[in-house]
C-alpha beads as a LAMMPS data file, in Angstrom:
LAMMPS data file: protein, C-alpha beads

193 atoms
192 bonds

1 atom types
1 bond types

-500.0 500.0 xlo xhi
-500.0 500.0 ylo yhi
-500.0 500.0 zlo zhi

Masses

1 110.0

Atoms # bond

1 1 1 3.702 -22.045 5.491
2 1 1 3.186 -18.268 5.126
3 1 1 0.032 -16.475 6.280
4 1 1 -0.847 -13.141 5.026
5 1 1 -3.373 -11.122 7.085
6 1 1 -6.371 -8.933 5.566
7 1 1 -5.687 -5.362 4.989
8 1 1 -4.408 -3.078 7.807
9 1 1 -4.400 0.560 6.972
10 1 1 -1.442 2.644 7.604
11 1 1 -3.557 5.949 8.286
12 1 1 -7.286 6.928 8.852
13 1 1 -7.876 7.979 5.588
14 1 1 -6.697 4.444 4.153
15 1 1 -9.379 2.904 6.156
16 1 1 -11.482 1.022 3.894
17 1 1 -14.552 2.422 6.509
18 1 1 -14.372 4.395 9.469
19 1 1 -14.288 1.831 11.849
20 1 1 -11.750 -0.208 9.989
21 1 1 -8.167 -1.867 11.431
22 1 1 -5.297 0.491 11.571
23 1 1 -1.736 0.168 12.948
24 1 1 -0.043 3.405 13.414
25 1 1 0.396 3.443 17.300
26 1 1 2.647 1.348 19.910
27 1 1 -0.454 0.572 22.230
28 1 1 -1.560 -1.115 19.248
29 1 1 0.941 -3.676 19.439
30 1 1 -0.200 -6.422 21.976
31 1 1 -3.195 -7.620 19.878
32 1 1 -1.190 -7.813 16.792
33 1 1 1.300 -9.790 19.261
34 1 1 -0.885 -12.643 20.264
35 1 1 -1.324 -13.634 16.454
36 1 1 2.515 -13.261 15.383
37 1 1 3.223 -15.119 18.615
38 1 1 0.801 -18.032 18.020
39 1 1 1.783 -18.465 14.022
40 1 1 5.400 -18.335 14.851
41 1 1 4.759 -21.171 17.995
42 1 1 3.517 -23.411 15.564
43 1 1 6.284 -22.873 13.506
44 1 1 4.980 -20.380 10.490
45 1 1 5.681 -17.352 8.928
46 1 1 3.241 -14.032 8.775
47 1 1 3.326 -11.048 6.629
48 1 1 0.606 -8.434 7.536
49 1 1 -0.788 -6.639 4.619
50 1 1 -0.989 -2.862 4.229
51 1 1 -4.125 -1.744 2.391
52 1 1 -4.662 1.573 1.878
53 1 1 -8.135 1.951 0.183
54 1 1 -7.947 5.364 -1.678
55 1 1 -11.002 5.893 -3.489
56 1 1 -12.578 2.796 -2.494
57 1 1 -12.652 4.242 1.212
58 1 1 -16.201 4.151 2.556
59 1 1 -15.825 7.269 4.232
60 1 1 -15.541 11.290 3.321
61 1 1 -12.358 11.733 3.965
62 1 1 -10.677 9.390 1.358
63 1 1 -7.683 10.600 -1.316
64 1 1 -6.675 9.411 -4.333
65 1 1 -4.194 10.659 -7.421
66 1 1 -7.073 12.545 -8.610
67 1 1 -10.438 13.690 -7.810
68 1 1 -11.943 10.708 -9.583
69 1 1 -14.441 9.306 -7.927
70 1 1 -14.983 5.646 -7.522
71 1 1 -18.235 3.729 -8.818
72 1 1 -18.367 1.466 -5.774
73 1 1 -18.784 4.710 -3.134
74 1 1 -20.835 7.702 -2.811
75 1 1 -17.790 9.824 -1.774
76 1 1 -15.717 11.815 -4.301
77 1 1 -11.650 11.555 -2.928
78 1 1 -9.420 14.572 -2.020
79 1 1 -6.302 14.684 -4.535
80 1 1 -3.337 13.987 -2.307
81 1 1 -0.802 17.458 -2.135
82 1 1 2.688 16.972 -1.873
83 1 1 2.311 17.179 2.018
84 1 1 -0.217 14.397 1.714
85 1 1 2.004 11.899 -0.620
86 1 1 5.116 12.818 1.753
87 1 1 2.455 12.242 4.643
88 1 1 1.362 8.944 3.165
89 1 1 5.144 7.629 2.746
90 1 1 5.725 7.580 5.999
91 1 1 2.653 6.462 6.948
92 1 1 3.426 3.255 4.916
93 1 1 6.609 3.050 6.703
94 1 1 5.647 3.531 10.209
95 1 1 2.902 1.008 9.734
96 1 1 5.483 -1.551 8.541
97 1 1 7.733 -0.619 11.561
98 1 1 4.976 -1.373 13.958
99 1 1 4.533 -4.371 11.837
100 1 1 7.602 -5.468 12.801
101 1 1 7.590 -4.529 16.265
102 1 1 4.486 -6.734 16.781
103 1 1 6.375 -9.573 15.605
104 1 1 5.375 -9.628 11.540
105 1 1 8.187 -11.539 9.259
106 1 1 6.877 -9.135 6.577
107 1 1 4.342 -6.891 4.920
108 1 1 2.215 -7.349 1.581
109 1 1 1.858 -3.837 0.146
110 1 1 -1.536 -4.074 -1.479
111 1 1 -0.612 -2.716 -4.999
112 1 1 -3.724 -3.780 -6.944
113 1 1 -7.257 -3.987 -7.515
114 1 1 -7.768 -0.081 -7.503
115 1 1 -6.775 0.401 -4.221
116 1 1 -4.786 3.901 -3.731
117 1 1 -1.442 2.491 -4.811
118 1 1 -3.260 0.993 -8.043
119 1 1 -4.611 4.224 -8.699
120 1 1 -1.382 6.110 -8.919
121 1 1 -0.099 3.535 -11.419
122 1 1 -2.925 3.437 -14.009
123 1 1 -3.767 6.358 -15.925
124 1 1 -7.256 5.794 -16.240
125 1 1 -7.336 7.063 -12.187
126 1 1 -4.272 9.176 -12.190
127 1 1 -4.460 12.693 -13.832
128 1 1 -1.710 14.557 -12.132
129 1 1 0.331 16.862 -13.876
130 1 1 3.318 16.828 -11.513
131 1 1 6.188 14.036 -10.751
132 1 1 3.782 11.582 -9.548
133 1 1 1.494 11.701 -12.680
134 1 1 1.782 11.572 -16.521
135 1 1 4.794 9.239 -17.928
136 1 1 4.945 5.970 -16.239
137 1 1 8.307 6.622 -14.612
138 1 1 6.131 9.048 -12.768
139 1 1 3.102 7.111 -12.063
140 1 1 5.396 4.448 -9.998
141 1 1 7.026 7.032 -8.235
142 1 1 4.920 6.757 -4.996
143 1 1 5.018 2.679 -4.713
144 1 1 8.706 3.051 -5.056
145 1 1 9.031 5.692 -2.699
146 1 1 7.128 3.485 -0.315
147 1 1 8.936 0.456 -0.928
148 1 1 12.611 2.188 -0.448
149 1 1 11.308 3.719 2.740
150 1 1 10.014 0.288 4.260
151 1 1 13.405 -1.373 3.110
152 1 1 15.219 1.816 4.779
153 1 1 13.132 1.620 8.119
154 1 1 13.004 -2.018 8.349
155 1 1 16.148 -3.348 7.123
156 1 1 17.260 -6.058 4.727
157 1 1 15.885 -9.121 6.856
158 1 1 12.495 -7.643 6.661
159 1 1 10.059 -9.667 3.712
160 1 1 8.449 -6.848 1.792
161 1 1 5.831 -8.193 -0.837
162 1 1 3.870 -5.938 -3.484
163 1 1 0.654 -6.965 -4.751
164 1 1 0.598 -6.018 -7.944
165 1 1 -2.244 -7.001 -10.960
166 1 1 -0.736 -8.299 -13.754
167 1 1 -3.334 -7.547 -16.375
168 1 1 -5.753 -4.236 -15.656
169 1 1 -8.167 -5.554 -17.846
170 1 1 -9.929 -1.982 -18.408
171 1 1 -9.087 0.934 -20.703
172 1 1 -6.863 3.039 -19.560
173 1 1 -5.226 0.740 -16.838
174 1 1 -1.167 -0.233 -16.971
175 1 1 -0.027 -2.156 -20.135
176 1 1 1.743 -5.590 -19.913
177 1 1 5.140 -3.835 -20.531
178 1 1 4.527 -1.410 -17.926
179 1 1 3.707 -3.861 -15.182
180 1 1 6.672 -5.954 -16.066
181 1 1 8.817 -2.742 -15.994
182 1 1 7.071 -2.075 -12.884
183 1 1 7.991 -5.603 -11.477
184 1 1 11.557 -5.267 -12.323
185 1 1 11.460 -1.670 -10.756
186 1 1 9.918 -3.081 -7.239
187 1 1 12.523 -6.026 -7.192
188 1 1 15.347 -3.135 -7.558
189 1 1 13.880 -1.003 -5.061
190 1 1 14.211 -4.011 -2.433
191 1 1 10.689 -6.052 -3.013
192 1 1 11.345 -9.671 -2.092
193 1 1 10.823 -11.649 -5.455

Bonds

1 1 1 2
2 1 2 3
3 1 3 4
4 1 4 5
5 1 5 6
6 1 6 7
7 1 7 8
8 1 8 9
9 1 9 10
10 1 10 11
11 1 11 12
12 1 12 13
13 1 13 14
14 1 14 15
15 1 15 16
16 1 16 17
17 1 17 18
18 1 18 19
19 1 19 20
20 1 20 21
21 1 21 22
22 1 22 23
23 1 23 24
24 1 24 25
25 1 25 26
26 1 26 27
27 1 27 28
28 1 28 29
29 1 29 30
30 1 30 31
31 1 31 32
32 1 32 33
33 1 33 34
34 1 34 35
35 1 35 36
36 1 36 37
37 1 37 38
38 1 38 39
39 1 39 40
40 1 40 41
41 1 41 42
42 1 42 43
43 1 43 44
44 1 44 45
45 1 45 46
46 1 46 47
47 1 47 48
48 1 48 49
49 1 49 50
50 1 50 51
51 1 51 52
52 1 52 53
53 1 53 54
54 1 54 55
55 1 55 56
56 1 56 57
57 1 57 58
58 1 58 59
59 1 59 60
60 1 60 61
61 1 61 62
62 1 62 63
63 1 63 64
64 1 64 65
65 1 65 66
66 1 66 67
67 1 67 68
68 1 68 69
69 1 69 70
70 1 70 71
71 1 71 72
72 1 72 73
73 1 73 74
74 1 74 75
75 1 75 76
76 1 76 77
77 1 77 78
78 1 78 79
79 1 79 80
80 1 80 81
81 1 81 82
82 1 82 83
83 1 83 84
84 1 84 85
85 1 85 86
86 1 86 87
87 1 87 88
88 1 88 89
89 1 89 90
90 1 90 91
91 1 91 92
92 1 92 93
93 1 93 94
94 1 94 95
95 1 95 96
96 1 96 97
97 1 97 98
98 1 98 99
99 1 99 100
100 1 100 101
101 1 101 102
102 1 102 103
103 1 103 104
104 1 104 105
105 1 105 106
106 1 106 107
107 1 107 108
108 1 108 109
109 1 109 110
110 1 110 111
111 1 111 112
112 1 112 113
113 1 113 114
114 1 114 115
115 1 115 116
116 1 116 117
117 1 117 118
118 1 118 119
119 1 119 120
120 1 120 121
121 1 121 122
122 1 122 123
123 1 123 124
124 1 124 125
125 1 125 126
126 1 126 127
127 1 127 128
128 1 128 129
129 1 129 130
130 1 130 131
131 1 131 132
132 1 132 133
133 1 133 134
134 1 134 135
135 1 135 136
136 1 136 137
137 1 137 138
138 1 138 139
139 1 139 140
140 1 140 141
141 1 141 142
142 1 142 143
143 1 143 144
144 1 144 145
145 1 145 146
146 1 146 147
147 1 147 148
148 1 148 149
149 1 149 150
150 1 150 151
151 1 151 152
152 1 152 153
153 1 153 154
154 1 154 155
155 1 155 156
156 1 156 157
157 1 157 158
158 1 158 159
159 1 159 160
160 1 160 161
161 1 161 162
162 1 162 163
163 1 163 164
164 1 164 165
165 1 165 166
166 1 166 167
167 1 167 168
168 1 168 169
169 1 169 170
170 1 170 171
171 1 171 172
172 1 172 173
173 1 173 174
174 1 174 175
175 1 175 176
176 1 176 177
177 1 177 178
178 1 178 179
179 1 179 180
180 1 180 181
181 1 181 182
182 1 182 183
183 1 183 184
184 1 184 185
185 1 185 186
186 1 186 187
187 1 187 188
188 1 188 189
189 1 189 190
190 1 190 191
191 1 191 192
192 1 192 193
């Protein structure tokens, strides 16, 4: 069987709360290795979920595609700039690389339910006017860059799962046709389907 952990952030801004879990440094690997070794001892497989809370983060350093406050937190997120976007891609890749070193068989990228990557894909929460907003191909750019960088960094034998909302069920969410196109683009970028 495959076990998928709860969400682990790739950086501080992505933590759900200030004391939330994050995997970014080699000194953190030992605790993860206890879990992965135990799962493998009993013949199982385990993937670590990488979750960037985005505007759902319950701290004042939250980030999002646009400065649109979430209805569930008191903080208005900062819009990611060019440097922040590049750093986010690198932080996801580093987190996946650390997960591999810790013995995980793969990662699940949380791209649904209003977290950071989902807010980039949905017009309702992405009001950008650059290469990461507007047209559908731009709104899916960040998730695809992250998947490609993880695949490049971790190799073909590392499992990459991308969790996607099939239907947003809110006005201004991704349409069904876009969801299908996005799933195909993720597969071409290296997600195991």
